[in-house]
C-alpha positions as CSV (number, residue, x, y, z in Angstrom):
1,M,-13.8,18.3,-1.5
2,I,-10.5,17.5,0.3
3,L,-8.7,20.3,-2.0
4,T,-11.5,22.6,-1.5
5,T,-11.2,22.3,2.3
6,S,-7.4,22.7,2.1
7,I,-7.7,26.0,0.3
8,V,-10.5,27.2,2.5
9,G,-8.7,26.1,5.8
10,T,-5.5,28.0,4.4
11,A,-7.6,31.1,4.1
12,M,-9.2,30.9,7.4
13,S,-6.0,30.2,9.2
14,D,-4.2,33.1,7.5
15,F,-7.3,35.3,8.4
16,M,-7.2,34.1,12.1
17,N,-3.4,34.5,12.5
18,R,-2.9,37.7,10.7
19,T,-6.1,39.8,10.1
20,A,-7.8,38.8,13.3
21,G,-4.5,39.1,15.2
22,L,-4.5,35.7,17.2
23,G,-0.7,35.0,16.0
24,Y,0.4,31.5,14.9
25,A,0.3,30.3,18.7
26,G,-3.3,31.6,19.3
27,G,-4.5,30.3,16.0
28,A,-3.1,26.9,16.6
29,I,-4.5,26.7,20.2
30,V,-8.1,28.2,19.2
31,L,-8.2,25.5,16.1
32,T,-7.0,22.6,18.5
33,V,-9.6,23.2,20.9
34,L,-12.4,23.6,18.0
35,L,-11.1,20.3,16.6
36,V,-11.3,18.5,19.9
37,L,-14.9,20.0,20.3
38,V,-16.0,18.7,16.8
39,L,-14.5,15.2,17.5
40,L,-16.1,15.0,21.0
41,E,-19.5,16.1,19.3
42,W,-18.9,13.4,16.6
43,R,-18.3,10.7,19.1
44,A,-21.2,11.9,21.4
45,T,-23.7,11.3,18.5
46,G,-23.0,7.7,18.3
47,Q,-21.8,8.3,14.5
48,T,-19.1,5.9,13.5
49,M,-15.7,7.9,13.4
50,D,-14.3,5.2,11.2
51,V,-14.2,7.2,7.9
52,E,-14.6,4.2,5.7
53,R,-17.7,3.3,7.3
54,I,-19.5,6.7,7.4
55,N,-22.9,6.2,5.7
56,T,-25.4,9.0,7.2
57,T,-25.8,12.7,6.6
58,E,-25.0,13.4,9.9
59,G,-21.7,11.5,9.8
60,E,-20.6,13.3,6.5
61,A,-21.4,16.6,7.9
62,L,-19.3,15.8,11.2
63,Y,-16.5,14.4,8.9
64,W,-16.3,17.4,6.8
65,T,-16.5,20.0,9.7
66,A,-13.6,18.1,11.4
67,T,-11.7,17.8,7.8
68,L,-12.2,21.8,7.4
69,V,-11.0,22.4,11.0
70,S,-8.2,20.0,10.8
71,N,-7.0,21.7,7.2
72,T,-7.2,25.1,9.1
73,L,-5.2,24.0,12.1
74,G,-2.8,22.2,9.9
75,T,-1.9,25.5,8.2
76,S,-1.8,27.3,11.6
77,S,0.4,24.9,13.3
78,G,2.8,24.6,10.4
79,D,3.2,28.4,10.5
80,F,3.6,28.2,14.1
81,L,6.4,25.6,14.0
82,S,8.1,27.4,11.1
83,D,7.6,30.9,11.8
84,G,6.5,31.2,15.4
85,L,9.1,29.0,16.9
86,G,11.6,30.0,14.3
87,I,12.7,26.6,13.6
88,G,12.2,27.0,9.7
89,F,10.5,25.0,7.1
90,R,13.0,22.0,6.7
91,D,13.3,21.3,10.4
92,S,9.6,21.8,10.8
93,A,9.5,19.1,8.1
94,L,11.7,17.0,9.8
95,V,9.9,17.3,13.3
96,L,6.7,16.6,11.7
97,S,7.9,13.5,9.6
98,G,9.3,12.3,12.9
99,A,5.7,12.5,14.7
100,M,4.4,10.9,11.7
101,L,6.8,8.0,12.3
102,L,5.8,7.8,15.7
103,I,2.0,7.2,14.7
104,L,3.3,4.6,12.4
105,V,5.1,2.6,15.0
106,A,2.1,3.3,17.5
107,H,-0.1,1.6,14.9
108,Y,1.9,-1.7,14.8
109,A,3.5,-1.6,18.3
110,T,0.4,-0.4,20.5
111,S,-3.3,-1.1,21.0
112,I,-4.1,2.5,20.4
113,S,-7.3,2.9,18.5
114,G,-6.8,3.0,14.8
115,T,-9.2,5.9,14.7
116,V,-7.4,8.0,17.1
117,L,-4.3,7.3,15.1
118,F,-5.9,8.2,11.9
119,W,-7.1,11.5,13.2
120,A,-3.6,12.3,14.7
121,A,-1.6,11.4,11.4
122,Y,-4.7,13.2,9.4
123,V,-4.0,16.3,11.5
124,L,-0.2,16.2,11.0
125,T,-0.4,15.9,7.2
126,R,-1.5,19.3,6.8
127,P,1.3,21.0,8.5
128,L,3.8,18.7,7.1
129,G,2.6,19.2,3.7
130,A,2.7,23.3,4.3
131,V,6.2,23.3,5.6
132,A,7.6,20.8,3.0
133,E,6.0,22.8,0.2
134,N,7.4,26.2,1.5
135,A,10.8,24.5,2.1
136,V,10.6,24.0,-1.6
137,E,8.9,26.9,-3.0
138,K,10.1,30.0,-0.9
139,P,13.1,31.7,-2.0
140,V,16.5,30.8,-0.3
141,S,16.6,34.0,1.5
142,Q,13.5,33.0,3.4
143,G,14.7,29.3,4.2
144,G,13.4,27.6,1.0
145,L,14.9,26.0,-2.0
146,G,13.7,28.8,-4.6
147,V,11.8,26.5,-6.9
148,G,8.7,28.8,-6.9
149,T,5.1,28.5,-6.7
150,A,4.1,27.7,-10.2
151,I,6.6,24.7,-10.5
152,T,6.0,23.5,-6.9
153,S,2.2,23.7,-7.6
154,A,2.4,21.9,-11.0
155,A,4.4,19.0,-9.4
156,L,2.3,18.7,-6.3
157,L,-0.9,18.6,-8.7
158,A,0.8,15.9,-10.7
159,V,1.5,13.8,-7.7
160,L,-2.1,14.5,-6.4
161,L,-3.6,13.1,-10.0
162,V,-1.3,10.2,-10.1
163,L,-2.1,9.0,-6.3
164,V,-6.0,9.6,-7.0
165,A,-5.7,7.7,-10.3
166,Y,-3.8,4.7,-8.8
167,Q,-6.4,4.7,-5.7
168,S,-9.3,4.6,-8.2
169,L,-7.6,1.7,-9.9
170,S,-6.7,-0.2,-6.8
171,H,-10.4,0.1,-5.8
172,R,-11.7,-1.2,-9.0
173,R,-9.6,-4.0,-8.7
174,Q,-10.5,-4.8,-5.1
175,Q,-14.2,-4.6,-6.3
176,M,-13.6,-6.9,-9.1
177,R,-12.1,-9.5,-6.9
178,I,-14.9,-9.2,-4.5
179,V,-17.5,-10.0,-7.5
180,E,-15.3,-12.8,-8.7
181,A,-14.9,-14.2,-5.2
182,S,-18.6,-14.3,-4.7
183,A,-19.4,-15.6,-8.1
184,A,-16.9,-18.4,-7.8
185,P,-19.2,-20.6,-5.4
186,Q,-22.2,-20.1,-7.8
187,L,-20.1,-21.3,-10.7
188,A,-18.5,-24.1,-9.0
189,G,-22.2,-25.5,-7.9
190,K,-23.2,-25.2,-11.7
191,H,-20.2,-27.5,-12.6
192,T,-20.9,-30.1,-10.0
193,S,-24.7,-30.4,-11.0
């Protein structure tokens, strides 16, 4: 579903920025306001914004709406940084990587809500991914490394599959540890009786 919202978000961003004529800055502003409104609505409903604890249909709908808007915003803001401000793909990737590092530092060094930091990082992953991908894929004449779409996409798909497999295995191991830990007291009780 994340992949789908990324693809749809890119198409929506391109439509807003280019076809509808909002431009990179206009699209980024509209989408930032829209994301803030979605997150405020989410908070007003009383649904948890902790993405690991969403357990209602309304919470899921709000999460996926925020995800779609943030993916669309990510594409728009990546385009705005690299093209609109003219700083290019690599420098945009460096700026966004610096912002991600600041969020990481804030996580460990401040009392800022983990949920707020999550959503800030979540939004920044989209433009970071877009400009980093463009920095590798695009021709040298456009500021990229010239690797091409097919190779870059195949490499990113491989990385995605490896990370999903790793996450699935880690989750299974964690669940097994929980089951084993809850069974241990029961087994100990049988041995003492």
